[in-house]
C-alpha positions, 0 to 999 in steps of 0.5 A: 500500499502507498501511504502519505503522512502529512504533519506540520513538523517533521525531523530527528531533532523534533521529538516530542508531541504529534511530530513525534508520534508522526515519525514513529507512526511512518518508520513503523508503517515503512516496514511493510508499506511504501511511506512519504511524508509531507511537512514544512520547512518549520522547526519552531512550533511558536512562529513556524519560521522556516528552518529546513531546506525546502525540498525532498530529503531522507530522515532515517528510512522515509522520504520527506517532502518539506514545503515553506511557510509562506507567513510566519505565525504572529503569536500575539495576533493569533492569540487576541483573534482566538480570545475574541472568537471564544468570547464573541459570536462570529461568522464562519469566515472568522474561523477561517481567518483563525486557521490561517493565523494559527497556521502553518501557512503552507499552501504549497504543501496543500497543492502538493497534495491536491496535485499528487492526490491519487499517488497514495492509497491514503493520506494520514493527517496529524493534529486537526487545528492546523492549516495543513491538516484542514485544508489537505485532509478536505482536498483528498477527503476519500483518501483521508484518514485523520489522527487528530491529537485532540484535547479538551480545548475549546477551539474543537467547537469551531463549526469549521472543524464538524467539516473535518471530522465528518469529511475524512475517511477514518480517524485514528483516535489516541485514546478512548476519552479523545474518541468520546470528546470529538464524537460528543461534540461533533456526532461524527459516529458514521466516520470509521474510527479506532482507538490506536495511539502509538508504539513505544521506541526502545532506547538506543542502547540499554539504559544506564541511570548511573551514566545520567548521574554522573553527567548531571552530578545527581546524587540521591533520589529525584522524581522526574518530568519530561517534556516542554517546560511549558505553562500548557504542559503544566510544568511551571505549576508543577515547580510551584507545588513541588517547592511548597512540597519540598519545603515542608519536608525534611528530605525531600527528593530532587525534581529533575525536569528535561525538555525545551524550555518555552516558560520560566520557572522558579529557581530552587536548590531541589529543582534542577532544570536541564533542558533538552536531551537525547533519546538515550539520556531520556531512557537513563534518566527514566531508568534512574528515576523514582517515579515520573510526574505529568502534570499536563492539563491537556492530552490526547495520549501521553507518550512519556506515560507509556515510555515510564511504563516501558522503563517499569517506573510508576507515574504521578499525573494531573487527575484533572486531565481526563486522558491521563487519569484514564491512562493511569486507571486502565493500567493501574500504573500510577496515581493522580492528583486534583490539588496541591494537597492531594500532590503532596500526599501521593508524593509521600505515598509513592516515596514511602512505599517502594513495593507498591511503587514497583508494582505499579510500574510493572502494571504499566509495563504489562499494559504497554506490552499488551496494547502498545506493541508495534505489531499491535498499533500495525494491525489496528492501522491496518484495520482502519484502512480496510474499514475505510475502504468499505465505508461510503465516500466521505461527504464534507458539510 
């Protein structure tokens, strides 16, 4: 089968979120199908400024076609317009303007989808909210598979997105919570959909926690955050809660944060902000931590939870995020909190019960091995392709 993947950014140096999901999927599908990726020249997700050269290249085993972003995003103008739409009645044309401001505004990519529409059996589009996904998918509706990566974001209620969620041939949901959210908002029950997620890529080599400790001069127990250090991911809020916790305990662990720093966090002797690291360092850090913390308020699926469980580590998550809470309940691999007081109690419980903490990690590992193996993900996508082939032609409202 010939498959194309369309995603807003793509590269080996983009190691999180939907972009990492897309790369993992491309490399998985490439083992059995012909796969090409269509993306932009952007590396920065805030402005979409062009970074990579336009044209075709190889990223690992996959052929990648990059198209320039015609106009970078102005975060202030975009944010003000979005806030206006969320607080005022407006016309559909206003939402199309928002979509262009959101970007990445790469009309040549959409033109390429139109021009090469019949070169592929299916086009797989990542992340519902972007210009390239919306206009690309509705250019080839009868061949479009959508991977929404949708969170509980109010923009999902924009009227234009009903066209997208009803106008594709199939949808690969990341979690049951994401499926319920989208179907509850759009009533797109007739569109074939499967809860898939993504497999966990193994570390480049067996993890060595002592190597991580030596490199960063870390001794004693530590808890770990992995991801963008960003308000939208809950990182500053986590640091504030942790500082209050640490200052009320005689021997608190360190909090270590790995990932690109977008927003500032308070400085504290028990907080180590290490910035972005390579894959091996991430796995070394996971192997040595007491447990992982994910404070994100919005997710469609937490890949870092799957990675922590693959490393047999328990997790502590923001229970106000339905997806994170659901992942913990289904796996029995972690605990959740809904307030600073609960955060402190769960921290104490996990640190004071190493045997039960280990059992949570083992539960998580069994859950990942059952539901997120590469062969399971591949089978689910191929089942979705077959259902999409048999479905009535997509109708664009």
